[in-house]
C-alpha positions in Angstrom: 32.1 -152.4 72.2 29.8 -152.9 75.2 28.5 -156.4 75.9 25.2 -157.0 77.5 23.7 -155.1 80.4 25.9 -157.2 82.8 28.7 -154.6 82.3 26.6 -151.4 82.1 28.6 -148.8 80.2 32.0 -150.5 80.7 34.0 -151.3 77.6 35.1 -154.9 77.9 36.4 -155.3 74.3 40.0 -155.8 75.5 38.9 -158.8 77.5 36.9 -160.6 74.8 37.8 -164.0 73.4 36.7 -164.7 69.8 38.8 -167.8 69.0 36.4 -170.8 68.6 39.3 -173.2 69.7 39.9 -171.1 72.9 36.1 -170.9 73.6 35.7 -174.6 73.3 38.8 -175.2 75.5 37.4 -172.9 78.2 33.9 -174.6 78.1 35.5 -178.1 78.3 37.6 -177.0 81.3 34.5 -176.0 83.0 33.0 -179.4 82.2 35.9 -181.5 83.2 36.4 -179.7 86.5 32.6 -179.8 87.3 32.8 -176.0 87.7 29.8 -174.3 89.1 28.3 -171.7 86.7 25.8 -168.9 87.6 23.1 -168.6 85.1 20.9 -165.5 85.0 18.0 -164.4 82.8 17.4 -160.9 81.7 19.8 -159.4 84.2 17.5 -160.3 87.1 18.5 -160.4 90.7 18.1 -164.1 91.0 20.7 -166.4 89.6 20.7 -170.3 89.5 23.7 -172.5 89.8 24.3 -174.9 86.9 27.2 -176.7 85.2 28.4 -177.6 81.7 27.6 -181.2 81.1 29.0 -181.6 77.5 30.5 -179.5 74.7 29.5 -180.7 71.2 31.8 -178.8 69.0 30.7 -180.6 65.8 27.0 -179.6 66.3 27.8 -176.2 67.9 26.1 -177.0 71.1 26.7 -176.7 74.8 24.6 -178.9 77.2 24.0 -177.5 80.6 22.2 -178.7 83.7 18.6 -177.7 84.5 17.6 -175.4 87.3 16.0 -177.3 90.2 12.9 -175.2 89.9 10.5 -175.6 87.0 9.5 -171.9 87.4 13.1 -170.8 87.0 13.6 -173.1 84.1 10.7 -171.7 82.3 12.0 -168.2 82.9 15.3 -169.2 81.4 13.6 -170.8 78.4 11.4 -167.7 77.8 14.4 -165.3 78.0 16.2 -163.9 75.0 19.1 -162.6 77.2 20.7 -165.3 79.4 24.1 -164.7 81.0 26.6 -167.1 82.5 29.4 -166.4 84.9 32.1 -168.6 86.5 35.6 -168.4 87.8 38.3 -170.6 86.2 41.9 -170.4 87.3 41.1 -167.3 89.4 39.8 -165.5 86.2 36.2 -164.4 85.9 34.6 -165.7 82.6 31.3 -164.5 81.2 29.4 -165.8 78.2 25.8 -165.2 76.9 23.0 -166.8 75.0 20.0 -165.3 73.2 18.2 -168.7 73.4 18.2 -171.6 75.8 16.3 -174.8 74.7 15.5 -178.2 76.3 17.1 -181.5 75.5 17.8 -184.9 76.9 21.2 -185.7 78.2 21.8 -189.4 79.3 18.1 -189.8 79.1 17.5 -187.0 81.7 16.1 -183.5 81.0 18.8 -180.9 80.4 19.2 -177.5 78.6 21.4 -176.5 75.8 22.7 -173.3 74.1 24.5 -172.6 70.9 28.3 -172.6 71.1 29.2 -168.9 72.1 30.8 -166.8 69.5 32.7 -164.8 72.1 33.4 -164.8 75.8 34.8 -162.2 78.3 37.7 -163.0 80.5 38.2 -160.4 83.2 41.7 -160.8 84.4 42.6 -157.4 85.6 44.2 -157.0 89.0 41.0 -155.8 90.7 39.1 -158.7 89.3 41.8 -161.4 90.3 39.8 -163.3 92.9 41.2 -166.1 95.0 38.7 -168.7 96.3 38.8 -169.0 100.0 39.1 -172.6 101.6 35.8 -174.4 102.0 37.1 -176.8 104.8 38.2 -173.8 106.9 36.0 -170.9 105.8 36.9 -167.3 106.5 34.3 -165.2 108.2 33.5 -161.5 108.3 31.4 -159.9 111.1 29.2 -157.0 109.8 27.8 -154.5 112.2 24.2 -153.3 111.6 23.7 -150.0 113.3 20.6 -149.2 115.4 17.7 -147.4 113.7 15.8 -145.6 116.5 13.1 -144.4 114.2 12.3 -147.8 112.9 12.7 -149.3 116.3 15.6 -151.6 115.2 18.4 -152.4 117.6 22.0 -152.7 116.7 23.1 -156.2 115.6 25.9 -158.1 114.0 25.8 -160.6 111.2 28.5 -163.2 110.6 28.9 -164.1 106.9 31.2 -166.6 105.1 33.7 -165.5 102.5 33.6 -167.1 99.1 36.6 -165.4 97.6 38.9 -162.5 98.2 40.9 -160.0 96.1 42.9 -156.9 96.6 39.8 -154.8 96.0 37.1 -156.6 98.0 35.4 -159.8 99.0 32.5 -161.9 98.0 30.4 -163.2 100.9 27.5 -165.6 101.4 24.6 -164.3 103.5 22.8 -167.6 104.0 19.8 -166.2 105.9 19.6 -163.0 103.8 19.8 -160.8 107.0 21.8 -157.9 105.4 20.4 -155.0 103.5 21.8 -155.7 100.0 21.0 -152.3 98.5 23.7 -151.5 95.9 26.0 -148.8 97.3 25.1 -149.5 100.9 28.2 -149.1 103.1 28.8 -151.2 106.3 31.3 -149.5 108.7 34.1 -151.2 110.7 33.5 -154.8 109.4 35.7 -157.3 111.2 37.5 -159.6 108.7 39.2 -162.7 110.3 42.4 -163.7 108.4 44.5 -166.7 109.5 47.8 -166.0 111.1 47.2 -162.5 112.2 44.9 -160.1 114.0 41.5 -159.4 112.7 41.3 -156.3 110.4 38.7 -153.7 110.3 37.4 -152.3 107.0 34.3 -150.5 105.6 32.6 -152.5 102.9 30.3 -151.2 100.1 27.8 -153.5 98.4 28.5 -153.6 94.7 26.4 -156.5 93.5 24.0 -159.0 94.9 22.6 -162.3 93.5 20.2 -164.8 95.0 21.3 -168.3 94.2 19.2 -171.4 94.1 21.3 -174.5 95.2 20.6 -178.0 93.8 19.0 -178.8 97.2 16.4 -176.1 96.5 17.7 -173.8 99.2 18.1 -170.1 98.3 21.1 -168.1 99.5 22.5 -164.7 98.8 25.9 -163.9 97.4 27.1 -160.3 97.6 30.2 -158.7 96.1 31.7 -156.1 98.4 34.4 -153.5 97.8 36.8 -152.3 100.3 36.2 -148.6 101.0 39.5 -146.5 101.5 41.4 -149.4 103.0 44.5 -148.5 104.9 48.0 -149.7 103.8 48.3 -152.2 106.8 45.0 -153.7 106.0 45.8 -154.1 102.3 49.2 -155.6 103.2 47.5 -158.2 105.4 45.0 -159.2 102.6 47.9 -159.4 100.1 49.9 -161.6 102.4 46.9 -164.0 102.8 46.3 -164.0 99.0 50.0 -164.9 98.5 49.7 -167.7 101.0 46.7 -169.1 99.3 48.4 -169.0 95.9 51.5 -170.7 97.2 49.4 -173.5 98.8 47.4 -173.9 95.6 50.6 -174.1 93.4 52.1 -176.6 95.8 49.0 -178.9 95.5 49.1 -178.5 91.7 52.7 -179.7 91.5 52.2 -182.5 94.1 54.3 -180.8 96.8 51.5 -179.8 99.1 
């Protein structure tokens, strides 16, 4: 079974969740942790950041926050294909709605959807992403080669990492300086990892979304795949991921 254009032709049936109890549990975890959720209409390029405000199991409703822009809200309300994506406990979670409606929550305008009948939990190794620290963000320097015909000089763009996995990184291009064409490859990108020398790797753009923050600012998030990474580079990435996981587990048990 193929779900939604979000996955193209990929069969995601092994990763579907159909249990109502589990779906409610996942949604409540998003709400209790104030988890940011990406909301996207009709598979468009622009997504908006929202959150789950309340899960009403008795009435089969999920209340979500409005987008900061009335124009984006109307696009969501008019759509019959709205997708939601978040990361919970390092696992990517997707769910979908055919209709989003308006409501009031604590006397303020909000949106709601029907309780999803299924979700997708992508927890394969290549999708196992670890969020990078916000307080001490990692950075990657991406080289933009010169284009003599277009009269463009060579340049570098420094982006911030959002998360990292054994297969790639997600980066935030705040000023939208990079060419985000899907499939575009950037050579010899310099990835700064704590506790070791910077590593060089080629990055291929696999997905790109413009996100509207609650402040109204628009930024760009891009998913990048490592292209033919060498064993030393992969070992350095894996050491860093292991370090992050140990620190996270220590905090969870009160030892960090």
